[in-house]
C-alpha positions as CSV (number, residue, x, y, z in Angstrom):
1,M,-14.1,-16.7,4.3
2,K,-15.0,-13.1,3.6
3,K,-16.2,-12.6,7.1
4,F,-13.2,-14.4,8.4
5,F,-10.8,-12.0,6.7
6,L,-12.8,-8.9,7.5
7,V,-12.8,-10.0,11.2
8,C,-9.1,-10.5,11.1
9,F,-8.6,-7.0,9.5
10,F,-10.5,-5.2,12.3
11,I,-8.6,-7.2,15.0
12,V,-5.2,-6.5,13.4
13,S,-6.1,-2.7,12.9
14,A,-7.4,-2.4,16.5
15,G,-4.2,-4.2,17.6
16,E,-2.1,-1.7,15.6
17,L,-3.9,1.3,16.8
18,L,-3.6,0.0,20.5
19,A,-0.1,-0.7,20.3
20,I,0.5,2.9,19.0
21,L,-1.4,4.4,21.9
22,L,0.4,2.1,24.4
23,H,3.8,2.8,22.9
24,L,4.6,-0.9,22.0
25,P,6.8,-0.6,19.0
26,T,7.5,-4.3,18.7
27,V,3.8,-5.3,18.9
28,E,3.2,-2.4,16.3
29,K,5.5,-3.9,13.9
30,I,3.8,-7.2,14.1
31,F,0.2,-6.0,13.6
32,K,1.0,-3.2,10.9
33,P,1.8,-5.8,7.9
34,G,-1.4,-7.5,8.9
35,I,-3.6,-4.7,7.7
36,M,-3.0,-5.1,4.0
37,A,-2.3,-9.0,4.3
38,T,-6.0,-9.5,5.7
39,L,-7.5,-7.0,3.1
40,I,-5.6,-9.0,0.4
41,G,-7.1,-12.2,1.6
42,Y,-10.6,-10.5,1.8
43,Y,-10.5,-9.3,-1.7
44,F,-9.1,-12.7,-3.1
45,V,-12.2,-14.4,-1.7
46,S,-14.7,-11.8,-2.2
47,N,-15.3,-12.5,-5.9
48,E,-14.1,-14.8,-8.7
49,S,-13.5,-11.9,-11.2
50,R,-10.4,-10.7,-9.3
51,S,-8.6,-7.7,-10.8
52,Q,-4.8,-8.2,-11.1
53,A,-4.5,-4.3,-10.8
54,V,-6.3,-4.2,-7.3
55,L,-4.1,-7.2,-6.1
56,L,-1.1,-5.5,-7.2
57,A,-2.0,-2.3,-5.7
58,M,-2.6,-3.9,-2.3
59,C,0.6,-6.0,-2.5
60,L,2.6,-2.8,-3.2
61,S,0.9,-1.1,-0.3
62,L,2.0,-4.1,1.9
63,I,5.5,-3.6,0.7
64,G,5.4,0.0,1.2
65,D,4.1,-0.5,4.8
66,V,7.0,-2.7,5.7
67,L,9.6,-0.5,4.0
68,L,8.4,2.7,5.8
69,M,8.3,0.7,9.1
70,L,11.9,-0.3,8.6
71,Q,13.0,3.1,7.4
72,G,14.4,4.4,10.8
73,S,16.4,7.5,10.0
74,A,17.5,6.3,6.5
75,N,16.1,8.3,3.7
76,S,16.9,5.6,1.3
77,M,14.2,3.2,2.8
78,F,11.8,6.2,2.9
79,I,12.3,6.7,-0.9
80,F,11.8,2.9,-1.6
81,G,8.6,2.9,0.5
82,L,7.5,6.1,-1.3
83,G,8.0,4.3,-4.7
84,A,6.1,1.4,-3.6
85,F,3.2,3.4,-2.7
86,L,3.6,5.5,-5.9
87,L,3.1,2.3,-8.0
88,S,0.3,1.2,-5.7
89,H,-1.5,4.5,-6.6
90,V,-0.8,3.8,-10.4
91,F,-2.5,0.4,-10.0
92,Y,-5.4,1.9,-8.2
93,I,-5.9,4.3,-10.9
94,L,-5.9,1.4,-13.4
95,S,-8.3,-0.5,-11.3
96,Y,-10.7,2.4,-11.0
97,R,-10.9,2.6,-14.8
98,Q,-11.5,-1.2,-14.9
99,H,-14.3,-0.9,-12.4
100,T,-16.2,1.7,-14.4
101,E,-19.2,1.1,-16.3
102,K,-18.6,2.5,-20.0
103,N,-21.5,4.9,-20.8
104,E,-22.0,8.2,-22.3
105,T,-24.4,9.6,-19.7
106,G,-24.7,9.9,-16.0
107,G,-21.2,10.8,-15.1
108,L,-19.4,14.1,-14.6
109,L,-18.9,16.1,-18.0
110,G,-16.8,19.0,-19.0
111,I,-17.2,21.9,-16.6
112,Q,-18.4,19.5,-13.8
113,R,-15.3,17.5,-13.9
114,A,-13.1,20.6,-13.6
115,R,-15.2,22.1,-10.8
116,F,-15.3,18.9,-8.7
117,A,-11.6,18.3,-9.2
118,F,-10.5,21.8,-8.6
119,P,-10.6,21.3,-4.7
120,I,-8.6,18.3,-4.8
121,I,-5.9,19.8,-7.0
122,L,-5.9,22.9,-4.9
123,A,-5.5,20.9,-1.5
124,G,-2.7,18.8,-3.0
125,T,-0.7,21.4,-4.8
126,G,-1.2,23.8,-1.7
127,L,0.5,21.2,0.4
128,I,3.3,20.7,-2.0
129,I,3.9,24.6,-2.0
130,V,3.8,24.8,1.8
131,L,6.3,21.7,2.2
132,Y,8.6,22.5,-0.7
133,P,11.2,24.6,1.4
134,F,11.6,21.7,3.8
135,L,11.9,18.7,1.5
136,G,15.7,19.0,1.0
137,D,16.9,16.2,-1.2
138,L,13.6,14.6,-1.4
139,K,11.9,17.4,-3.4
140,I,11.5,15.5,-6.7
141,P,10.3,12.1,-5.4
142,V,7.9,13.8,-2.9
143,I,6.5,16.2,-5.6
144,V,6.0,13.3,-8.0
145,Y,4.5,11.1,-5.5
146,A,2.0,13.8,-4.6
147,L,0.9,14.4,-8.3
148,V,0.2,10.7,-8.6
149,L,-1.7,10.7,-5.3
150,I,-3.9,13.7,-6.6
151,L,-4.4,11.8,-9.9
152,M,-5.6,8.8,-7.8
153,V,-8.1,10.8,-6.0
154,I,-9.4,12.5,-9.2
155,N,-9.8,9.2,-10.9
156,A,-11.9,7.9,-8.1
157,L,-14.1,11.1,-8.4
158,F,-14.5,10.4,-12.2
159,R,-16.2,7.1,-11.4
160,Y,-19.3,9.1,-10.4
161,G,-22.2,8.0,-12.5
162,H,-20.2,4.9,-13.8
163,T,-20.7,2.5,-11.0
164,N,-23.2,2.0,-8.3
165,T,-23.7,4.6,-5.7
166,L,-22.2,2.7,-2.7
167,S,-19.1,1.7,-4.8
168,F,-18.6,5.2,-5.8
169,W,-18.8,6.6,-2.4
170,M,-16.7,4.0,-0.7
171,V,-14.0,4.2,-3.2
172,F,-14.0,8.0,-3.4
173,S,-14.1,8.4,0.4
174,G,-11.4,6.0,0.8
175,A,-9.2,7.9,-1.8
176,I,-9.7,11.2,0.2
177,L,-8.7,9.5,3.5
178,F,-5.6,8.3,1.7
179,M,-4.8,11.7,0.7
180,V,-5.5,12.9,4.3
181,S,-3.3,10.0,5.7
182,D,-0.4,10.9,3.4
183,S,-0.7,14.6,4.1
184,M,-0.5,14.1,7.8
185,L,2.7,11.9,7.3
186,A,4.2,14.5,5.2
187,I,3.5,17.4,7.6
188,N,4.7,15.3,10.5
189,K,8.0,14.3,8.7
190,F,8.8,17.6,7.1
191,L,7.1,20.5,8.6
192,A,6.0,20.1,12.2
193,P,5.1,17.3,14.7
194,V,1.4,16.4,14.5
195,T,-0.1,15.3,18.0
196,H,-0.6,11.5,18.0
197,S,0.4,11.6,14.3
198,T,1.1,7.7,14.0
199,F,-2.3,6.9,15.5
200,W,-4.2,9.3,13.2
201,I,-2.1,8.3,10.2
202,M,-2.7,4.6,10.6
203,L,-6.5,5.2,11.5
204,T,-7.1,7.1,8.3
205,Y,-4.8,4.8,6.3
206,S,-6.4,1.6,7.4
207,T,-10.0,3.0,6.8
208,A,-9.0,4.4,3.4
209,Q,-7.7,1.0,2.2
210,L,-10.8,-0.8,3.6
211,L,-13.2,1.5,1.9
212,I,-11.3,1.4,-1.5
213,V,-11.1,-2.4,-1.5
214,K,-14.7,-3.0,-0.5
215,G,-15.8,-0.4,-2.8
216,L,-14.1,-2.1,-5.7
217,A,-15.1,-5.5,-4.7
218,G,-18.8,-4.1,-4.7
219,H,-18.7,-2.5,-8.1
220,T,-21.7,-3.2,-10.4
221,S,-23.4,-1.1,-13.0
222,R,-24.8,2.3,-11.8
223,D,-28.2,2.4,-10.2
């Protein structure tokens, strides 16, 4: 069943990207919810010790996808979609902490944490500063969302040394790609159009979700 859901995920993701390139909005709306739906199925059958935090994070991402898909020109739907993804990141943060081996050695300590977290904080806050004059009435929700997103990526980083190598790199790479995807979305919406923005946003987003989910499903003690 794992392979079935994984194959379905790749088919749905490819269909979504193809629909974007061919400018088929109706087809795109059919495939988009399937991205998270197939990943939810994959995670559900991947192991018996399922984390409710991971499932909630994925379900909220699915809700966020649908709300952003329906937003049109209404900022209210955008805010609801933003809220769904914000909660999704909160549950991903909780799931990162659950999928972490509790040990006193092997992880990042003190100055190492600060050194490796700094580029993430700098990139996230730098984008906030650039976008701030263009956010209008959405300043507060966008800033709050961005800060939670930064925390999500940092918590993925702090799993280093507290899980196996593959799980760490898959989750951390997925978190970074999530940040890249959301950054492109924000730049395209508030600052300036990004060429083929929807394609690149969905490519990085779907890859991010896949890496995070597979990385968490593959968590074991560190090597």
